[in-house]
C-alpha positions as CSV (number, residue, x, y, z in Angstrom):
1,X,-18.2,-198.2,-170.3
2,X,-15.1,-196.8,-168.7
3,X,-15.0,-193.1,-167.9
4,X,-11.7,-191.4,-167.2
5,X,-11.7,-188.2,-165.2
6,X,-8.5,-186.1,-165.6
7,X,-8.4,-183.0,-163.5
8,X,-5.9,-180.3,-162.7
9,X,-5.4,-179.9,-158.9
10,X,-4.3,-176.4,-157.8
11,X,-7.0,-173.8,-158.1
12,X,-9.2,-176.4,-159.8
13,X,-9.9,-179.0,-157.1
14,X,-7.6,-177.9,-154.2
15,X,-7.0,-174.3,-153.0
16,X,-4.4,-172.5,-150.9
17,X,-5.8,-170.2,-148.2
18,X,-5.1,-167.2,-150.5
19,X,-7.1,-168.8,-153.3
20,X,-10.2,-169.9,-151.4
21,X,-12.2,-166.7,-152.3
22,X,-14.7,-167.1,-149.4
23,X,-16.8,-164.0,-150.1
24,X,-19.7,-165.0,-147.9
25,X,-20.2,-164.1,-144.2
26,X,-18.0,-166.2,-141.9
27,X,-21.0,-168.0,-140.4
28,X,-22.0,-169.3,-143.9
29,X,-18.5,-170.4,-145.0
30,X,-18.2,-174.0,-146.0
31,X,-16.4,-176.5,-143.8
32,X,-12.9,-177.1,-145.2
33,X,-10.7,-180.2,-145.3
34,X,-6.9,-179.8,-145.3
35,X,-5.5,-182.0,-148.1
36,X,-1.9,-180.8,-148.0
37,X,0.7,-180.0,-145.4
38,X,4.0,-178.3,-146.2
39,X,6.8,-177.7,-143.7
40,X,4.4,-178.7,-140.9
41,X,1.8,-176.1,-141.9
42,X,-1.6,-176.6,-143.7
43,X,-1.3,-175.5,-147.3
44,X,-4.2,-176.7,-149.5
45,X,-7.9,-177.3,-148.9
46,X,-11.1,-178.5,-150.4
47,X,-14.6,-178.2,-149.0
48,X,-15.9,-181.3,-147.1
49,X,-18.7,-181.5,-149.7
50,X,-16.1,-181.7,-152.5
51,X,-14.2,-184.3,-150.5
52,X,-17.3,-186.5,-150.4
53,X,-17.9,-186.0,-154.1
54,X,-14.3,-187.0,-155.0
55,X,-14.5,-190.1,-152.8
56,X,-17.7,-191.1,-154.5
57,X,-16.3,-190.5,-158.0
58,X,-14.0,-193.5,-157.6
59,X,-17.1,-195.8,-157.7
60,X,-18.1,-194.7,-161.2
61,X,-15.0,-193.5,-163.0
62,X,-11.2,-193.7,-163.2
63,X,-9.9,-190.5,-161.5
64,X,-6.5,-189.3,-162.7
65,X,-4.9,-186.3,-160.9
66,X,-3.3,-184.3,-163.7
67,X,-0.9,-181.6,-162.4
68,X,2.1,-179.5,-163.3
69,X,3.5,-180.3,-159.9
70,X,6.6,-182.4,-159.5
71,X,6.3,-185.9,-158.1
72,X,7.6,-184.7,-154.8
73,X,5.1,-181.8,-154.6
74,X,2.3,-184.1,-155.7
75,X,3.3,-186.6,-152.9
76,X,2.4,-184.0,-150.2
77,X,-1.3,-184.1,-151.2
78,X,-3.7,-186.5,-149.5
79,X,-6.9,-186.6,-151.5
80,X,-10.1,-188.3,-150.2
81,X,-11.0,-191.7,-151.5
82,X,-8.8,-194.5,-152.7
83,X,-5.3,-193.7,-153.9
84,X,-5.5,-193.2,-157.7
85,X,-4.0,-196.0,-159.8
86,X,-2.7,-193.4,-162.3
87,X,-1.5,-189.8,-161.7
88,X,0.1,-187.4,-164.1
89,X,2.8,-185.0,-162.9
90,X,5.2,-182.4,-164.4
91,X,2.6,-181.3,-167.0
92,X,2.6,-184.8,-168.5
93,X,6.3,-185.5,-168.2
94,X,5.8,-188.1,-165.4
95,X,3.2,-190.8,-165.5
96,X,2.8,-192.5,-162.1
97,X,1.4,-196.0,-162.0
98,X,0.4,-197.1,-158.5
99,X,2.8,-194.4,-157.2
100,X,5.8,-195.4,-159.3
101,X,7.2,-193.5,-162.2
102,X,6.7,-195.2,-165.6
103,X,10.3,-195.1,-167.0
104,X,9.1,-196.0,-170.5
105,X,6.8,-193.0,-170.7
106,X,9.6,-190.7,-169.3
107,X,12.0,-191.9,-172.0
108,X,9.4,-191.3,-174.7
109,X,8.9,-187.8,-173.4
110,X,12.6,-187.1,-173.3
111,X,13.1,-188.2,-176.9
112,X,10.3,-186.0,-178.1
113,X,11.6,-182.9,-176.4
114,X,15.2,-183.4,-177.5
115,X,14.0,-183.7,-181.1
116,X,11.6,-180.8,-181.2
117,X,12.5,-178.1,-178.7
118,X,15.3,-175.8,-177.5
119,X,17.1,-177.4,-174.5
120,X,16.1,-176.6,-170.9
121,X,19.5,-175.0,-170.1
122,X,19.0,-172.4,-172.9
123,X,15.6,-171.4,-171.7
124,X,16.6,-171.3,-168.0
125,X,19.6,-169.1,-168.8
126,X,17.4,-166.7,-170.7
127,X,14.9,-166.5,-167.8
128,X,17.6,-165.8,-165.3
129,X,19.4,-163.3,-167.5
130,X,16.3,-161.2,-168.3
131,X,14.5,-161.4,-165.0
132,X,14.8,-158.3,-162.7
133,X,15.9,-159.1,-159.1
134,X,13.4,-156.5,-157.9
135,X,10.6,-158.9,-158.6
136,X,12.3,-162.3,-158.9
137,X,11.8,-164.3,-155.7
138,X,12.9,-167.8,-156.8
139,X,14.1,-169.7,-159.9
140,X,13.6,-173.4,-160.2
141,X,13.5,-176.3,-162.7
142,X,11.1,-179.2,-162.4
143,X,12.0,-182.8,-163.0
144,X,14.7,-181.6,-165.5
145,X,11.8,-180.9,-167.9
146,X,10.8,-177.3,-167.6
147,X,11.5,-174.1,-165.6
148,X,9.6,-171.7,-163.5
149,X,10.0,-168.5,-161.6
150,X,8.3,-167.3,-158.4
151,X,7.7,-163.6,-158.8
152,X,6.3,-160.6,-157.0
153,X,3.4,-160.2,-159.4
154,X,2.6,-156.6,-158.4
155,X,6.1,-155.6,-159.7
156,X,6.1,-157.8,-162.8
157,X,6.0,-155.8,-166.0
158,X,3.4,-156.9,-168.5
159,X,5.8,-156.2,-171.4
160,X,8.3,-158.7,-170.0
161,X,5.9,-161.6,-170.1
162,X,4.8,-160.7,-173.6
163,X,8.4,-160.6,-174.8
164,X,9.3,-163.8,-173.1
165,X,6.2,-165.5,-174.7
166,X,7.4,-164.5,-178.2
167,X,11.0,-165.5,-177.5
168,X,9.8,-168.9,-176.2
169,X,7.4,-169.6,-179.0
170,X,10.2,-169.4,-181.5
171,X,11.9,-172.3,-179.6
172,X,8.8,-174.3,-179.2
173,X,8.2,-173.4,-175.6
174,X,5.1,-171.9,-174.0
175,X,4.7,-169.5,-171.1
176,X,2.0,-169.5,-168.4
177,X,1.6,-167.1,-165.5
178,X,-0.3,-168.7,-162.6
179,X,-0.6,-166.7,-159.4
180,X,3.0,-166.0,-158.3
181,X,4.5,-168.6,-160.6
182,X,5.6,-168.1,-164.2
183,X,6.2,-171.4,-166.1
184,X,8.2,-172.0,-169.2
185,X,7.2,-175.4,-170.6
186,X,8.2,-177.2,-173.9
187,X,5.1,-177.2,-176.2
188,X,5.1,-181.0,-176.7
189,X,5.1,-181.5,-172.9
190,X,1.3,-181.7,-172.4
191,X,-1.2,-183.2,-170.0
192,X,-3.3,-184.3,-172.9
193,X,-0.6,-186.6,-174.3
194,X,-0.2,-188.4,-170.9
195,X,-4.0,-188.6,-170.4
196,X,-4.3,-190.2,-173.9
197,X,-1.8,-192.8,-172.8
198,X,-3.8,-193.6,-169.6
199,X,-7.0,-193.7,-171.7
200,X,-5.4,-196.3,-174.0
201,X,-4.2,-198.4,-171.1
202,X,-7.6,-198.4,-169.4
203,X,-9.7,-198.6,-172.5
204,X,-11.6,-195.5,-171.5
205,X,-14.6,-194.7,-173.7
206,X,-15.0,-191.1,-172.5
207,X,-12.7,-188.5,-171.0
208,X,-13.9,-185.7,-168.7
209,X,-11.5,-183.0,-167.7
210,X,-11.1,-179.7,-165.8
211,X,-8.5,-177.0,-165.4
212,X,-8.0,-173.3,-164.9
213,X,-4.7,-172.3,-166.6
214,X,-3.4,-172.0,-170.1
215,X,-1.4,-175.2,-169.5
216,X,-4.8,-177.0,-169.1
217,X,-6.2,-175.8,-172.5
218,X,-4.8,-178.8,-174.4
219,X,-6.3,-181.2,-171.8
220,X,-9.7,-179.6,-172.1
221,X,-9.6,-179.6,-175.9
222,X,-8.7,-183.3,-176.0
223,X,-11.5,-184.3,-173.6
224,X,-15.0,-185.3,-174.6
225,X,-16.4,-182.8,-172.0
226,X,-14.7,-180.3,-169.8
227,X,-15.2,-177.6,-167.1
228,X,-13.2,-174.6,-166.1
229,X,-13.8,-172.4,-163.0
230,X,-14.6,-168.7,-163.1
231,X,-11.0,-167.7,-162.1
232,X,-7.6,-168.4,-163.5
233,X,-5.8,-167.7,-166.8
234,X,-8.5,-169.3,-169.0
235,X,-11.3,-167.2,-167.4
236,X,-9.1,-164.1,-167.6
237,X,-8.6,-164.4,-171.4
238,X,-12.2,-165.5,-172.1
239,X,-11.0,-168.9,-173.4
240,X,-13.9,-171.1,-174.7
241,X,-14.5,-174.3,-176.5
242,X,-17.9,-175.8,-177.6
243,X,-17.7,-178.8,-175.3
244,X,-16.2,-177.0,-172.3
245,X,-18.4,-175.4,-169.6
246,X,-17.1,-172.1,-168.3
247,X,-18.4,-171.8,-164.7
248,X,-19.1,-168.5,-163.1
249,X,-18.2,-169.8,-159.6
250,X,-14.8,-168.7,-158.3
251,X,-12.6,-170.1,-155.6
252,X,-13.0,-173.3,-153.6
253,X,-16.7,-173.6,-154.3
254,X,-15.8,-173.9,-158.0
255,X,-13.9,-177.1,-157.1
256,X,-17.1,-178.4,-155.5
257,X,-19.2,-177.6,-158.5
258,X,-16.7,-179.3,-160.9
259,X,-16.7,-182.5,-158.9
260,X,-20.5,-182.4,-158.8
261,X,-20.4,-182.1,-162.6
262,X,-17.9,-185.0,-162.9
263,X,-20.1,-187.2,-160.8
264,X,-23.3,-186.4,-162.7
265,X,-21.6,-187.0,-166.1
266,X,-20.1,-190.3,-164.9
267,X,-23.2,-191.7,-163.3
């Protein structure tokens, strides 16, 4: 029996310093392992316990990192254990096989988006035109597939996000606000579609998944069993599904608990 474990990374398994949520006394804080360096500075962490659990997971399951990050952003991460044979980037738009982009999968994604969604240029132009420079810090596209903004969330009007969501839905795009980043992503561009392709190739009999954002909801719904931490968009809106366990644990310790659950289910 082959078990496939597909997990989001940021704020699910790995955490920036701002997202660690270490509420315990300093002397009781867990030992941390840096798993990402950016511009010569440590950026993302997991607990050493979580690192050991992830390394051990490779002995019982096929682990597939499943992220909205671009390939370049994913390439900065050094996870414990063997390098995964498969990885999913750009919210399902890029399927990496032994570190190389699967061009056949990319062409398939591009055909689907061209047939079903408004073009990226139209959505990007709307984002830039309607965003207020008072809270817009950066504007980017990712892999020529979707767009995102880096914002000062304390100044971001709730009404603007709601209006953008309605505008995007009419064009078959979705909106997700994660920390300081607001994503606009074509609706057919999903992690679950890419995971289904990996499951087909590996002959997986069961899929386990984890994630914290609205962009992870389709992944969790498509899995046989899933977990989400006590923080993030899904927790904030009270999202639930019968086969998904909503943890109370928040921050980096949630990543440790999720990996423990993966290991127990895959054993």
